[in-house]
C-alpha positions in Angstrom: 13.6 -8.9 -16.8 9.9 -8.1 -16.3 7.7 -6.2 -13.9 4.6 -7.0 -11.9 2.0 -4.5 -11.0 -0.9 -5.4 -8.8 -4.3 -3.9 -9.4 -6.4 -3.8 -6.3 -9.1 -1.9 -4.5 -8.2 0.6 -1.7 -9.6 -0.7 1.6 -10.6 2.9 2.6 -12.1 4.5 -0.5 -12.7 1.4 -2.6 -11.1 2.9 -5.7 -9.0 0.7 -7.9 -5.2 1.4 -8.0 -1.9 -0.2 -8.9 0.8 -0.9 -6.4 3.9 -2.9 -5.4 2.6 -5.9 -3.5 5.4 -5.8 -0.8 5.7 -2.0 -0.3 2.2 -0.6 -0.4 0.8 0.7 2.9 -1.9 -1.7 4.2 -4.0 -2.7 7.2 -4.7 -6.2 8.4 -8.3 -7.3 8.3 -9.0 -10.8 9.6 -5.3 -11.6 9.2 -5.2 -10.4 5.5 -3.3 -7.4 4.3 -5.6 -4.9 2.6 -3.9 -2.2 0.5 -4.5 1.6 0.9 -4.0 4.1 -1.9 -1.7 7.1 -1.8 -4.6 9.6 -1.5 -6.1 7.9 1.5 -2.7 7.6 3.2 -2.1 11.3 2.6 -5.6 12.1 4.1 -4.9 9.9 7.1 -1.5 11.5 7.6 -3.0 15.0 7.6 -5.3 13.9 10.5 -2.4 12.2 12.3 -0.2 15.3 11.9 -3.0 17.5 13.4 -3.2 15.3 16.4 0.5 14.8 16.9 0.5 11.1 16.0 3.3 9.6 14.0 2.8 9.6 10.2 2.4 6.4 8.2 5.5 6.1 5.9 5.1 5.5 2.2 8.0 3.4 1.1 9.8 4.5 -2.1 8.2 2.5 -5.0 5.0 1.6 -3.1 2.8 2.6 -6.0 5.2 1.4 -8.7 5.5 -2.0 -10.4 7.7 -4.7 -8.7 10.6 -6.4 -10.3 9.5 -9.9 -11.1 12.7 -11.3 -9.5 11.5 -10.0 -6.1 11.6 -13.1 -3.9 9.5 -11.9 -1.0 6.4 -13.7 0.1 3.1 -13.3 -1.7 1.1 -10.1 -1.0 -1.6 -11.9 0.9 1.0 -13.5 3.3 
């Protein structure tokens, strides 16, 4: 059994980070999912909390490696 960790750039702050390709919070830009790092999601959630908007959930394992047997579609899907 192996693991896969994606290295990508946060769409908001442009810093590189690793993440689970199917669980990481993201935004769609021109139909493509763009990943967002934990620090940026936490910053956005602070602003959302202050305005009474629903928070963006961070799924368990979103910033951890994925099991290579995960059969979900590709990240870019």
